[in-house]
N, C-alpha and C positions, 0 to 999 in steps of 0.2 A: 503493500498499499504504498501510496506517494502523496503528496499536498500538491495539488496543480494550482495556474492562478488563470485566471482570465484572458492575459495574454499565449496562455498555449493553448486552452481552451480555443478563442478563437480563430488560432491558425488553425486546428482542426476544423473547426466546424468552415470555412474559410475554403480549407484545401490549400492554402499556404503550403510554401517549401518549406520539408520537416514534417507535414501533417503527418503523414505514418506513423514517423515516432513517436508522434506525441500518442496516438492511436495505441503504440502499441503499451504506452505507458497504461493507459484507459484502461485499456483491456486486463491490466494487472488488475487493477484497481486503484482510483485515485477518490480524493477527499477534498473539500472547497469549503470557501466560505461564501455565505447569502450574499455576499456582497459583488460576485462573481455572476450572479443573476441581473445583474442592472448592467454588469459590464458588457455580457452575452447581449443582451436586449439592446444594447446601445447602438453595439456593431450591428446587431442585425439590421437595424430603422435604418444605420447609414446603406446598410447596401439593398434596403428596401428603394429606399431613393434614391439611388446610384442606378438603378431597374437591374442589379444583378440577381435578386430572387423577389419571387412575387412574396405578397402581404400572407399569402397563407401558406408560403412556403416556410417564412417568417417563426410564424403563428405557431408550425408545426414543430420546426427546430427547437424551440424553448417550450413546447410541450413538452416531449423528450428530456430536457434535463430538469424541469420541473419536477416529473415522474420518478427523478433520481437514477434516469436508465444507461446516463453517461458517466454521472457522478455524485457520491455522495455530497450533501451539502450539510454546513456545520455553522450554527449562527455564530456571526461576528460578534456579538454581544459581551460575551464573559471576557473575549480579548482588547476589547477596544480601550481601557486603560494603559495597559500593559504595551499597545502596541504604540500609544500617543506620545508613551515615555521613548521607547525604542524608536520612534520618527525625531524627536525633540533631540537625543542625543549622537542617531549616527544619519542625522541631515537625510532623511528619507520620509516621501511623501505616506501618511498615516494604510491610504490603498493598500502600499507595497507593504509596509513592514505589518499590518495583516494577517497576510500571508508565509509570512516570518515567523510571528509568532507561533502562526497555527501550527506549522510544522517544526518548530523547536518546543512546542509541548505534546505532539504526536512523536516525537523522535522518528519525525520522515524526512527522506528530502523534498524539495520544493523542486518542480518542475517550472519551468518558465523559460519563456522568451524576450525576456526582459534583459539584458544585459547589467544594468549596475544593479539592480533588484537583485541579482546572482553574485554579483559581487559585493554588496552588503551582508548576503544571506550568509557569505562563507565568513566571513568578517566576524558576524552576530555565531558560529557555529553552526549555524546550519548547511545540509550537505545541497550544493545546488546541481541541478539537471539542468542546462543551458542549452535550447533549440534552436 
């Protein structure tokens, strides 16, 4: 099991370069925070606006995620205070800190497509898997 952030989920859903590696991790089992739902929904909205997918397709993808068929969802609420402290200490957006703190708590690697976040995760004692 691994923690996966929204950047990696979006890479997978958009079939961007490296998406098959993300798929391997997802098939092995991943968990993410509920913030990822909002980030994925925003990415899908952008794809609809650009005409890359239909509204129906976007809603179907979101439904699969909501039903936890792709990844397990963990509440971000119990992580907020620690993530805020981490953000301040490590000069990192709260969004990125939340994923790192979840990985730290669960003693799992973090799957991400965000190079800076991966670097900060490593500094914080979390094993990053940069895709």
